[in-house]
N, CA, C and O atoms as a GROMACS GRO file, in nm:
protein
  284
    1LEU      N    1   0.088  -5.234   1.739
    1LEU     CA    2  -0.005  -5.191   1.641
    1LEU      C    3  -0.126  -5.121   1.712
    1LEU      O    4  -0.196  -5.037   1.655
    2GLU      N    5  -0.145  -5.162   1.839
    2GLU     CA    6  -0.255  -5.104   1.918
    2GLU      C    7  -0.226  -4.955   1.948
    2GLU      O    8  -0.316  -4.877   1.980
    3GLU      N    9  -0.097  -4.921   1.935
    3GLU     CA   10  -0.066  -4.768   1.962
    3GLU      C   11  -0.115  -4.689   1.833
    3GLU      O   12  -0.143  -4.570   1.844
    4LEU      N   13  -0.125  -4.753   1.715
    4LEU     CA   14  -0.174  -4.688   1.598
    4LEU      C   15  -0.320  -4.642   1.628
    4LEU      O   16  -0.362  -4.529   1.602
    5ARG      N   17  -0.395  -4.747   1.689
    5ARG     CA   18  -0.539  -4.724   1.702
    5ARG      C   19  -0.558  -4.624   1.817
    5ARG      O   20  -0.642  -4.534   1.809
    6ILE      N   21  -0.476  -4.641   1.930
    6ILE     CA   22  -0.491  -4.539   2.044
    6ILE      C   23  -0.461  -4.405   1.988
    6ILE      O   24  -0.538  -4.313   2.017
    7ARG      N   25  -0.352  -4.381   1.907
    7ARG     CA   26  -0.329  -4.241   1.868
    7ARG      C   27  -0.399  -4.195   1.741
    7ARG      O   28  -0.376  -4.086   1.688
    8ASN      N   29  -0.489  -4.286   1.693
    8ASN     CA   30  -0.578  -4.252   1.581
    8ASN      C   31  -0.488  -4.212   1.454
    8ASN      O   32  -0.517  -4.111   1.390
    9VAL      N   33  -0.392  -4.281   1.422
    9VAL     CA   34  -0.306  -4.261   1.303
    9VAL      C   35  -0.401  -4.305   1.190
    9VAL      O   36  -0.459  -4.413   1.186
   10ARG      N   37  -0.411  -4.207   1.100
   10ARG     CA   38  -0.489  -4.235   0.973
   10ARG      C   39  -0.405  -4.258   0.845
   10ARG      O   40  -0.448  -4.327   0.752
   11THR      N   41  -0.285  -4.200   0.844
   11THR     CA   42  -0.183  -4.208   0.735
   11THR      C   43  -0.056  -4.245   0.791
   11THR      O   44  -0.035  -4.230   0.912
   12LEU      N   45   0.032  -4.294   0.710
   12LEU     CA   46   0.172  -4.338   0.743
   12LEU      C   47   0.247  -4.201   0.783
   12LEU      O   48   0.324  -4.197   0.879
   13ASP      N   49   0.220  -4.100   0.710
   13ASP     CA   50   0.282  -3.980   0.736
   13ASP      C   51   0.256  -3.911   0.873
   13ASP      O   52   0.329  -3.822   0.917
   14GLU      N   53   0.145  -3.959   0.937
   14GLU     CA   54   0.119  -3.919   1.076
   14GLU      C   55   0.209  -3.976   1.174
   14GLU      O   56   0.231  -3.912   1.277
   15VAL      N   57   0.263  -4.087   1.157
   15VAL     CA   58   0.348  -4.164   1.246
   15VAL      C   59   0.457  -4.071   1.303
   15VAL      O   60   0.485  -4.076   1.423
   16SER      N   61   0.517  -3.988   1.221
   16SER     CA   62   0.631  -3.902   1.250
   16SER      C   63   0.596  -3.804   1.355
   16SER      O   64   0.673  -3.780   1.447
   17TYR      N   65   0.479  -3.748   1.342
   17TYR     CA   66   0.438  -3.650   1.455
   17TYR      C   67   0.339  -3.699   1.557
   17TYR      O   68   0.310  -3.625   1.651
   18LYS      N   69   0.286  -3.812   1.547
   18LYS     CA   70   0.200  -3.863   1.657
   18LYS      C   71   0.292  -3.950   1.744
   18LYS      O   72   0.249  -3.981   1.855
   19PHE      N   73   0.412  -3.992   1.708
   19PHE     CA   74   0.497  -4.065   1.796
   19PHE      C   75   0.625  -3.983   1.800
   19PHE      O   76   0.667  -3.926   1.699
   20ASN      N   77   0.691  -3.976   1.925
   20ASN     CA   78   0.820  -3.904   1.935
   20ASN      C   79   0.927  -3.991   1.868
   20ASN      O   80   0.902  -4.104   1.827
   21ALA      N   81   1.036  -3.937   1.861
   21ALA     CA   82   1.162  -4.022   1.800
   21ALA      C   83   1.183  -4.150   1.858
   21ALA      O   84   1.197  -4.251   1.789
   22TYR      N   85   1.185  -4.147   1.999
   22TYR     CA   86   1.197  -4.276   2.062
   22TYR      C   87   1.086  -4.382   2.034
   22TYR      O   88   1.110  -4.501   2.015
   23GLY      N   89   0.969  -4.328   2.032
   23GLY     CA   90   0.857  -4.426   1.992
   23GLY      C   91   0.875  -4.482   1.840
   23GLY      O   92   0.858  -4.600   1.809
   24THR      N   93   0.908  -4.388   1.758
   24THR     CA   94   0.929  -4.438   1.616
   24THR      C   95   1.047  -4.546   1.608
   24THR      O   96   1.036  -4.650   1.544
   25ILE      N   97   1.156  -4.510   1.676
   25ILE     CA   98   1.269  -4.616   1.686
   25ILE      C   99   1.224  -4.739   1.749
   25ILE      O  100   1.261  -4.846   1.700
   26PHE      N  101   1.151  -4.736   1.850
   26PHE     CA  102   1.103  -4.848   1.930
   26PHE      C  103   1.006  -4.939   1.844
   26PHE      O  104   1.006  -5.062   1.851
   27MET      N  105   0.927  -4.869   1.767
   27MET     CA  106   0.833  -4.937   1.663
   27MET      C  107   0.912  -5.008   1.563
   27MET      O  108   0.890  -5.126   1.537
   28ASN      N  109   1.011  -4.933   1.501
   28ASN     CA  110   1.089  -4.984   1.395
   28ASN      C  111   1.167  -5.117   1.450
   28ASN      O  112   1.169  -5.219   1.381
   29SER      N  113   1.226  -5.110   1.567
   29SER     CA  114   1.308  -5.218   1.625
   29SER      C  115   1.212  -5.330   1.671
   29SER      O  116   1.254  -5.445   1.658
   30SER      N  117   1.092  -5.313   1.721
   30SER     CA  118   1.007  -5.416   1.776
   30SER      C  119   0.944  -5.484   1.653
   30SER      O  120   0.936  -5.606   1.655
   31ILE      N  121   0.902  -5.417   1.552
   31ILE     CA  122   0.820  -5.493   1.447
   31ILE      C  123   0.927  -5.534   1.341
   31ILE      O  124   0.908  -5.634   1.272
   32GLY      N  125   1.041  -5.456   1.326
   32GLY     CA  126   1.138  -5.501   1.231
   32GLY      C  127   1.133  -5.414   1.102
   32GLY      O  128   1.067  -5.310   1.095
   33VAL      N  129   1.204  -5.462   1.006
   33VAL     CA  130   1.213  -5.390   0.888
   33VAL      C  131   1.086  -5.367   0.811
   33VAL      O  132   1.064  -5.266   0.744
   34GLN      N  133   1.003  -5.470   0.827
   34GLN     CA  134   0.872  -5.462   0.748
   34GLN      C  135   0.764  -5.388   0.824
   34GLN      O  136   0.647  -5.406   0.790
   35TRP      N  137   0.790  -5.310   0.920
   35TRP     CA  138   0.688  -5.240   0.991
   35TRP      C  139   0.610  -5.146   0.919
   35TRP      O  140   0.493  -5.126   0.952
   36GLY      N  141   0.670  -5.081   0.815
   36GLY     CA  142   0.601  -4.989   0.740
   36GLY      C  143   0.476  -5.052   0.671
   36GLY      O  144   0.367  -4.994   0.668
   37GLU      N  145   0.498  -5.177   0.616
   37GLU     CA  146   0.386  -5.247   0.544
   37GLU      C  147   0.284  -5.292   0.655
   37GLU      O  148   0.163  -5.289   0.631
   38VAL      N  149   0.326  -5.329   0.763
   38VAL     CA  150   0.233  -5.367   0.878
   38VAL      C  151   0.152  -5.250   0.911
   38VAL      O  152   0.029  -5.253   0.914
   39ALA      N  153   0.228  -5.141   0.936
   39ALA     CA  154   0.159  -5.025   0.964
   39ALA      C  155   0.053  -4.975   0.865
   39ALA      O  156  -0.055  -4.932   0.904
   40ARG      N  157   0.083  -4.981   0.747
   40ARG     CA  158  -0.008  -4.944   0.636
   40ARG      C  159  -0.133  -5.034   0.632
   40ARG      O  160  -0.247  -4.992   0.610
   41GLN      N  161  -0.102  -5.157   0.656
   41GLN     CA  162  -0.222  -5.252   0.659
   41GLN      C  163  -0.314  -5.220   0.779
   41GLN      O  164  -0.436  -5.218   0.765
   42GLN      N  165  -0.255  -5.196   0.892
   42GLN     CA  166  -0.333  -5.156   1.006
   42GLN      C  167  -0.404  -5.028   0.995
   42GLN      O  168  -0.516  -5.014   1.044
   43ILE      N  169  -0.339  -4.929   0.930
   43ILE     CA  170  -0.412  -4.796   0.911
   43ILE      C  171  -0.518  -4.813   0.812
   43ILE      O  172  -0.623  -4.749   0.823
   44ARG      N  173  -0.497  -4.900   0.706
   44ARG     CA  174  -0.604  -4.926   0.614
   44ARG      C  175  -0.726  -5.004   0.671
   44ARG      O  176  -0.840  -4.982   0.629
   45ALA      N  177  -0.701  -5.093   0.767
   45ALA     CA  178  -0.802  -5.157   0.840
   45ALA      C  179  -0.894  -5.061   0.928
   45ALA      O  180  -1.017  -5.060   0.932
   46LEU      N  181  -0.801  -4.977   0.998
   46LEU     CA  182  -0.871  -4.878   1.070
   46LEU      C  183  -0.967  -4.776   1.006
   46LEU      O  184  -1.071  -4.737   1.057
   47ASN      N  185  -0.917  -4.738   0.881
   47ASN     CA  186  -0.983  -4.648   0.795
   47ASN      C  187  -1.109  -4.720   0.738
   47ASN      O  188  -1.212  -4.654   0.727
   48ASN      N  189  -1.106  -4.839   0.704
   48ASN     CA  190  -1.220  -4.918   0.666
   48ASN      C  191  -1.314  -4.930   0.766
   48ASN      O  192  -1.432  -4.911   0.739
   49GLU      N  193  -1.276  -4.961   0.887
   49GLU     CA  194  -1.362  -4.972   1.006
   49GLU      C  195  -1.435  -4.849   1.032
   49GLU      O  196  -1.554  -4.853   1.062
   50ARG      N  197  -1.370  -4.736   1.022
   50ARG     CA  198  -1.420  -4.602   1.048
   50ARG      C  199  -1.533  -4.578   0.940
   50ARG      O  200  -1.647  -4.544   0.974
   51LEU      N  201  -1.496  -4.598   0.809
   51LEU     CA  202  -1.592  -4.590   0.702
   51LEU      C  203  -1.718  -4.666   0.722
   51LEU      O  204  -1.828  -4.616   0.697
   52ALA      N  205  -1.700  -4.795   0.769
   52ALA     CA  206  -1.823  -4.875   0.793
   52ALA      C  207  -1.906  -4.810   0.883
   52ALA      O  208  -2.027  -4.808   0.858
   53LYS      N  209  -1.858  -4.749   0.998
   53LYS     CA  210  -1.931  -4.698   1.094
   53LYS      C  211  -1.999  -4.575   1.046
   53LYS      O  212  -2.113  -4.547   1.081
   54GLU      N  213  -1.925  -4.496   0.960
   54GLU     CA  214  -1.998  -4.368   0.909
   54GLU      C  215  -2.109  -4.414   0.808
   54GLU      O  216  -2.209  -4.343   0.797
   55LYS      N  217  -2.100  -4.525   0.738
   55LYS     CA  218  -2.209  -4.552   0.649
   55LYS      C  219  -2.325  -4.626   0.719
   55LYS      O  220  -2.436  -4.624   0.665
   56THR      N  221  -2.306  -4.689   0.835
   56THR     CA  222  -2.414  -4.759   0.903
   56THR      C  223  -2.482  -4.663   0.995
   56THR      O  224  -2.596  -4.692   1.030
   57ASN      N  225  -2.427  -4.550   1.039
   57ASN     CA  226  -2.484  -4.459   1.138
   57ASN      C  227  -2.543  -4.342   1.072
   57ASN      O  228  -2.493  -4.296   0.969
   58ALA      N  229  -2.653  -4.289   1.129
   58ALA     CA  230  -2.696  -4.159   1.081
   58ALA      C  231  -2.605  -4.054   1.093
   58ALA      O  232  -2.516  -4.065   1.177
   59TYR      N  233  -2.613  -3.942   1.015
   59TYR     CA  234  -2.520  -3.826   1.020
   59TYR      C  235  -2.508  -3.758   1.156
   59TYR      O  236  -2.398  -3.722   1.200
   60LEU      N  237  -2.614  -3.741   1.219
   60LEU     CA  238  -2.612  -3.666   1.350
   60LEU      C  239  -2.550  -3.772   1.447
   60LEU      O  240  -2.475  -3.727   1.534
   61ARG      N  241  -2.567  -3.878   1.444
   61ARG     CA  242  -2.505  -3.977   1.532
   61ARG      C  243  -2.358  -3.986   1.503
   61ARG      O  244  -2.281  -4.005   1.597
   62ASN      N  245  -2.318  -3.974   1.391
   62ASN     CA  246  -2.166  -3.976   1.357
   62ASN      C  247  -2.108  -3.846   1.422
   62ASN      O  248  -2.002  -3.852   1.483
   63LEU      N  249  -2.173  -3.736   1.408
   63LEU     CA  250  -2.124  -3.612   1.460
   63LEU      C  251  -2.096  -3.619   1.621
   63LEU      O  252  -2.006  -3.555   1.674
   64SER      N  253  -2.178  -3.699   1.685
   64SER     CA  254  -2.170  -3.700   1.827
   64SER      C  255  -2.073  -3.813   1.866
   64SER      O  256  -2.017  -3.804   1.975
   65GLU      N  257  -2.047  -3.923   1.784
   65GLU     CA  258  -1.965  -4.034   1.836
   65GLU      C  259  -1.830  -4.025   1.782
   65GLU      O  260  -1.734  -4.044   1.856
   66LEU      N  261  -1.814  -3.998   1.655
   66LEU     CA  262  -1.693  -4.011   1.586
   66LEU      C  263  -1.598  -3.890   1.613
   66LEU      O  264  -1.646  -3.777   1.628
   67GLN      N  265  -1.472  -3.909   1.620
   67GLN     CA  266  -1.376  -3.797   1.642
   67GLN      C  267  -1.352  -3.714   1.524
   67GLN      O  268  -1.337  -3.765   1.413
   68HIS      N  269  -1.349  -3.579   1.546
   68HIS     CA  270  -1.344  -3.487   1.430
   68HIS      C  271  -1.220  -3.402   1.439
   68HIS      O  272  -1.167  -3.384   1.549
   69TYR      N  273  -1.171  -3.350   1.329
   69TYR     CA  274  -1.049  -3.268   1.333
   69TYR      C  275  -1.074  -3.148   1.255
   69TYR      O  276  -1.113  -3.156   1.138
   70ALA      N  277  -1.053  -3.027   1.317
   70ALA     CA  278  -1.076  -2.904   1.248
   70ALA      C  279  -0.946  -2.856   1.174
   70ALA      O  280  -0.834  -2.860   1.224
   71ILE      N  281  -0.971  -2.814   1.062
   71ILE     CA  282  -0.850  -2.777   0.970
   71ILE      C  283  -0.830  -2.631   0.975
   71ILE      O  284  -0.740  -2.578   0.910
   0.00000   0.00000   0.00000
């Protein structure tokens, strides 16, 4: 689950392209059949943690400290 944090996975759909095929198979086998629900819970917790940081910091501080993605 630490890998989800390291790779900054925000949704379950991101798992397929942030992990290679071997990594996904390894995660499935190491966590078991219920890995999807565990991953969802972890992603939800990470998103809540990020939201809490966004709410407590000033806008300019968030720009400098939080990771951004250009679309």
